[in-house]
N, C-alpha and C positions, 0 to 999 in steps of 0.2 A: 167703211169697215166699222163694225160695231165695237163698242168699248168693252173693256174687261168686266166680266160679271162675276162677282164673288159667289152668287147663288149657283151659277153653272159650274164654277170651279169646285165648290164643295160637293156638288152633286156628282161630278166625275170622280172626285176623290173617294166619296162614299161608295160609289159603284165599284171602284177598284178594290177597296177594303173588303167588300162583300165577296168579290170574285176570289180574292186570296183566301178568305175564310172558308169558302166552299171547296177550294183545292187543298184539302187537308194534308195530302202527302207532301206537297211543296211547302206548306206552312210548317209542318213538323221538321222537314229537312233543313229549313232555314235556321232553326234554332238548335237542332241536334248536331248538324255538321260542324259548327264551330267548336262545340264541346269535344266531339270525337277527334277533330284535327288537333286541338290543343293538347289533349291527353297523349295522342300518338307522337306528335312532334316533340312534346316536352320530354318524353322518355326515350324516344328513338334518336334524337339529335344529341349524341354524346360522343365526344372525341377522345375521351380518356380510355385508352386500351388497357384492359386488365384480363388476367386469366387466359393468356394466349396458350393454346394447347401445343405442346411440343413433345416430340418423341426423343427417347434417350437410348443410345447404344453404349452401354457401359461394358467395354471389353476388359476393363481392369477388375471390376467387381471387388474392390477393396474398401477399407474404412475411409481412406482419403477420397476415393471417387464418390462414395456414397455421401460424403460430407458436402461435395459440390451440389449434388442433387438436392440434398436437404436445404441448402442455402437458396436454391431456386424455388423450392416449395414454400419457403417462408416469406417470399415476396408476393406482392399482389399482381405482378406482371405475368407470371408463368404458371402453367399447370403441367408439370412433367409427370404425367400419369400413364403414358404409353411407353412401354419398354420393348425395344426390338431385339431380335436375336442376331441380325446381320444387317449389312449395309443395304441389301436389296429391299428389305422390309421398310427401311427408312425412306428409300426412293419411292416406293409404292405409296406410302402414306403421304408424301409430299405431292406426288402426282395427282392423287385423288382429292387432295385438300383436307384430308383427315387431320393433319397437323400443319401448323404454320411455321414451325422451326424445328430443328433437330440438334441435339447435343451429342457429340461423339467423343467418347473418352477412350484413348488407346490403351492397349494391354500393358504397356510399360509405364503408365502414368505414376503409379505408386513407387515403382523402382527408381525412377528419375528424381522424384521428390526426395527420397531418402538419400540419394547420391548428390543432393544439392544441385542438380541439373534442372534445366527448364523444360518441363514436360509440355507438350502441345495438346490442346483440346480444340476441337473444331465445332463451330456453331454455324449451321446452315439455315438460311432464312428464305422463306417463300416470298419473293419480291413482287408477286403479281399485285398485291395491294401495298403501295408505297407507305400508306399511313401506318399499317401494322409493322412493316419492315423497319421503318425509321424509329418507331417506338422501341422495337426490340434492340436496335443498336444504341440509341441514345439513353433510354431510360432503364434498360434491362441489363444488357451484357456488361457494360462498364461498371455498373453498380455491383453486380454479382462478383465480378473479377476483383474489384477493390475490397469488397467485404471478405472474400476468401483469402486474398493475399495478406490483408492487414491482420485478420484474426488468427490465421494459421502460421504464416511465415514471416510476418512483420516487414516484408518487402515484396515488391512485385516480382514474382518468380514464375508464375504460370504464363505460358505463351498462348494467348487466346487468339485463334485464327477464325475469321468469319468469311462466309461465302454466301452470296446472294444468287439464288436460282431463278431462272425464267425472265427476270427483269433486272439485270445486274446494275444498270444505271439508275434504277428506281424512278423512271420517268412516269409521271402521273398520266400522260396521254395514253400510254400502253394499257393502263387500267381503265380509264374513263371512256375511251373511244369504243372498245367492244361493248361496254355497258350501254353507251348511247345507242348503239345499233339495236339492242334489244328494247330499250326504252322507247325509242322513236317508233319502232314497229308495233309495240304494244299500244301506244297512245293512238296512233292513226287507225289501226284496225278496230279498236274498241269504240272509238268515237264514231267511225263510219257505220258500224253495224248497230250501234245503240239506237239509231233512228230508223233502222230497216223496217221493222214491223209497226212501230208507233206512227211512222209517217203514213203508212197505209190506213191506219185507224183515223188519223186526223183528216185525211183526204176523203174518207168515206169509201175507199176502194176495198177495205177489208171485208165488207158485206158481200162483194162480188166473189171473193175467194171462199167465203163461208158456204155459198150455195153450190160451189163446185165440189166434185168428189175427191178433191185433193186432201191428202193427209197432212197432219201437223209436221211430221218429220220430213216429208217431201218438200213442204213449203220452206222450212227452215234451212234444209240443206241446199235447196235450189237458190235461196237468197244469198247463201254463203259463197257460192261459186265465184261471182265477180270480185268479191272482196278478198278471196284467196289469192287471186292474181294480183290485185292491188297491193295487198300486204306483203306478198312475197317479192313483188317488184320493188317496194320500198326497202326491203331488206337488202336486195341486190345493190341498189343505189347506195345505201349507207355503207355496205361492205366495200364496194369498189372505191368510194370516196375516202373511206378510212384507210385503205391500203395505199391508194395512189397519192393522196394529199398529206395525210398524217403519218405515212410510212409505218403503219402498224403491220408487223409481220404475221402471217398465218402459218404457224409451225406445224399444225396438224392437217388432217384431211379436209380439203375443200368440199368434197362430196358429202362427208359426214356433217360438216357445218351447214350445208344447204339443206340436207335432209332434216336435221334437227331444227333448223330455222323454219322449215315448212310446218313441222310439228307444233312449234310454238305459235306460229300464225294461226293455225286451226284452234289452238287452245284460247288464244286471245279473242278470236272471233266468237267463240262460244260465250265468253264473258259479255261481249257486246250484245250478242243475241239474247242472252238471259235478261240483261238490262232492258232491252227493247220489249221483251215479252211481258215484263211486269210493270212497265211504265204506261201511263194513260196519255201523257202528252210529251211532246218533244222537250219541253222545259224540264219535266221530271227526268227524262232520259239523260239530259245533259247534267243535271244535278247529281244523279246517281253515278254517272260516268266519272265526274270529277271527284266524287266521294270515294271512289275506288282508286283512281289514277294517282291522286296526290299522295295518299299514304303509301301506295306501292313503291314510290320513288325511295322512301325511307326504309320501309320494312324489307325490301328486297336486298338491301346492301349495296344499292347503286351509289349512294352518296356517302353513307356512313357505315363503318364496319359493323356487321352483325355481332361480332364478338364483344362489342362494347355495349350492346343493348341488354336490358333486363330480360329475364327468362320469359316473362309473359309476352312482352313485345316481340321477342325473337320467335316465340311460338306462333303468334299471329302471322308473322312473315312466312311461315310454312304453308299458308293457304294462298300465297301469291305466286302465280306461275312464273313471273319474272325472276323470282328468287332462284329457281332451278335453272332457268335459261341463262342467267348470268354466269352460273358455275360452268355450264356447258360451253358458252361463248369463250370465257376466259381460259377454260381448260384446253380447248382446241386451238385457240388463237395464240395464247402465250406459252402454254405448257406442251402443246403438241400431243396431248393424250387422246385416247380413243374410247371405244365403247366399254372396254374393260374397266376404266376408271369412272365412267359417267353413266353407267347403266341405271343406277338408282334414280338420278335426276330425270333421265329419259323415261323411265317407267312411271314416275310420279306425274310427269306432264301428260302421258297417255291416259292415265287414270283420271286426272283432273279434267281432261278434255271430254272423255266419255261421260263422266258425272255431270258436267255442265250441259252437255247435249241432252241428256235424259231429263234434267230439271227444266231446261228450256222448252222441250217438247211437252212435258207435263203441264207447265204453266200456260203455254199457248193453247193446249187442248182444252183447258178449262174455259178460256176466253171464247173459243169457238163454240163450246157447248152453251 
């Protein structure tokens, strides 16, 4: 066996540097990705919950009841800017996720105060996200109650009742397991399809497809078919395991859950296909896939509440399909809601899927030309 040669060693190292330099896309990604990740993670990873949107049903509509609302508005925890006319409207807002909590002040609130009796007010909390629910209880409600009682009555006089909907015990598993179903399905489908076209290019078989009369959309849709079955199969496995092992109840329609799950699989596949269409090598495809997948965990609200994110970061999350599918998953699984409350998220996923398909076809058509 020949001894170690410094000349050969430096020759190989030089050759590798030249290859990296020539692969400009990977070279740029290597330096841009850390910056993007740090900016996103730095702003998105925030556990301090502020400005929780709550609905108010003020059936008293008196100076005293408005004082409570004003106290809420003066804290950094709540945004009581939605005023309902009846209990049904409050329930609809909670079901759709438009509000995270609701304050209900009875009609006899002011009267009981003047009579030195203890009026009751009800605070309903959406318990699907235990982080927000616990913040509302520990940091918000007690603070507001103490502020009001001390400043107005000098003694605890208001009987504040709380009720947690959808997840009364505030178990984190009921929140995270449905989210994991969507996250796992997204990651697997995107990674699998990210190599679908670029693999053909590296093997040299893409030239065989070019000389055939096949169209770009036919090629892309044809390649998607096996992954549709794989992705949907992964979703079924995750769903069954979540229900059977983690005891996550599915309170809504199983049929709707499967239908919207298939819709999300198609949308995630489109992302992977777009990555595959614009990548020149499998290394680039993997880098681009990770560049999308890692931030999507944060921006979608899977790990950290979107309510705690800055407006710009929250806006970026609107372009991540997982953001909408998590609302659909948790809405059907935990709240038992239907299309009436989820139609906006369903529509956005459809539009995103169509847009991604058109962009993928256009990008791939240019490569064929």
